[in-house]
C-alpha distance (Angstrom), angle and dihedral (degrees) to the residues before:
residue distance angle dihedral
M1 . . .
P2 3.81 . .
R3 3.76 118.4 .
K4 3.77 118.9 -114.5
R5 3.80 94.3 -153.5
T6 3.79 116.0 116.2
Q7 3.77 120.7 -120.0
F8 3.80 117.9 -93.2
D9 3.79 111.6 -103.9
A10 3.77 106.4 -145.4
N11 3.76 124.6 -155.8
P12 3.85 104.3 -106.2
A13 3.82 93.1 -148.8
G14 3.81 91.3 50.8
C15 3.81 91.9 47.8
A16 3.80 91.3 50.2
K17 3.81 91.1 49.5
A18 3.83 91.8 49.2
A19 3.82 91.5 47.8
E20 3.81 90.2 50.3
W21 3.81 91.2 50.6
Y22 3.82 93.6 48.4
A23 3.81 90.2 49.1
S24 3.80 91.0 54.0
S25 3.78 125.1 83.7
N26 3.82 89.8 -108.6
S27 3.79 91.1 76.1
H28 3.81 91.7 66.7
P29 3.81 110.5 67.7
E30 3.75 111.6 -143.5
G31 3.76 121.9 -128.7
I32 3.80 100.4 16.6
V33 3.80 90.6 99.9
D34 3.80 88.7 59.2
W35 3.81 95.0 54.2
D36 3.80 114.3 122.6
C37 3.79 101.6 -139.0
K38 3.79 130.6 168.4
T39 3.81 94.2 -111.0
A40 3.81 95.5 179.6
K41 3.82 90.1 54.9
L42 3.82 90.3 46.6
G43 3.80 91.0 52.9
E44 3.81 92.0 47.3
T45 3.81 90.0 49.5
I46 3.79 92.9 51.0
L47 3.81 90.6 51.7
N48 3.83 90.9 48.6
I49 3.82 90.7 49.8
L50 3.79 89.8 52.5
A51 3.83 91.0 46.7
C52 3.82 87.8 56.3
G53 3.80 89.9 56.3
S54 3.79 93.7 -109.2
A55 3.80 132.1 117.4
V56 3.78 133.5 -135.6
M57 3.79 130.9 -151.9
F58 3.79 127.3 -169.9
G59 3.77 122.6 -159.2
V60 3.75 142.4 161.2
T61 3.78 125.7 -124.3
R62 3.79 115.1 -114.2
D63 3.77 92.8 -109.6
G64 3.82 89.9 51.5
S65 3.77 94.4 -127.2
S66 3.81 98.5 114.9
V67 3.77 143.0 28.0
S68 3.78 117.9 -133.3
V69 3.79 120.6 -145.2
T70 3.80 115.6 -165.3
I71 3.81 123.8 -172.3
Y72 3.81 116.0 -161.0
Q73 3.78 117.0 -157.9
G74 3.78 115.8 172.9
E75 3.79 107.9 -51.6
G76 3.81 93.6 -21.4
K77 3.76 132.8 82.8
K78 3.79 137.3 -167.8
R79 3.81 121.7 -158.6
E80 3.80 128.7 -166.7
Y81 3.79 130.0 -179.4
V82 3.81 122.3 -144.0
N83 3.79 127.4 -167.9
D84 3.80 103.2 -165.3
S85 3.79 143.7 13.5
I86 3.81 94.7 -92.7
E87 3.81 91.4 55.6
L88 3.82 89.2 46.9
D89 3.81 91.6 50.4
D90 3.81 91.1 48.8
L91 3.81 91.4 49.1
V92 3.81 91.1 47.6
D93 3.83 90.2 50.8
T94 3.81 90.8 50.5
I95 3.80 93.4 47.6
N96 3.80 91.9 45.9
D97 3.82 91.7 50.3
Q98 3.81 90.1 52.4
A99 3.81 91.9 47.0
L100 3.81 92.2 49.0
K101 3.80 90.1 48.2
H102 3.81 89.5 51.5
L103 3.81 91.2 48.6
G104 3.81 91.8 47.1
R105 3.82 93.9 -114.8
R106 3.75 113.3 112.5
G107 3.81 115.4 -166.6
L108 3.77 136.2 -173.6
T109 3.79 116.9 -94.0
E110 3.78 121.6 -140.6
I111 3.80 110.3 -155.8
R112 3.78 117.6 -163.7
A113 3.77 118.8 -139.8
A114 3.80 120.4 -134.1
G115 3.78 110.7 -84.9
D116 3.83 96.7 27.9
């Protein structure tokens, strides 16, 4: 069934400015690639968030200094900013604990100390 909605008319000046910014080096935050995150735990947490009926969005601040993590639940949202992989791991552990509690499955949390 075709959609009846009209196409979005973008502002050409705004699109040009956004394209210029993304083409610059500022659009690629430095250092985030080198973060040592618990990727298996992050994946498990994302699946648990989805099982709860919520959504998650990851983003990077324009200056590239932080990662934003936004959880959408119904009409509400909660956003946190993290500056390094340890903060991200701690946030992921907290979110996963809340998701497991909501799902009725409580798991053990492994918290990494600084320098591990």
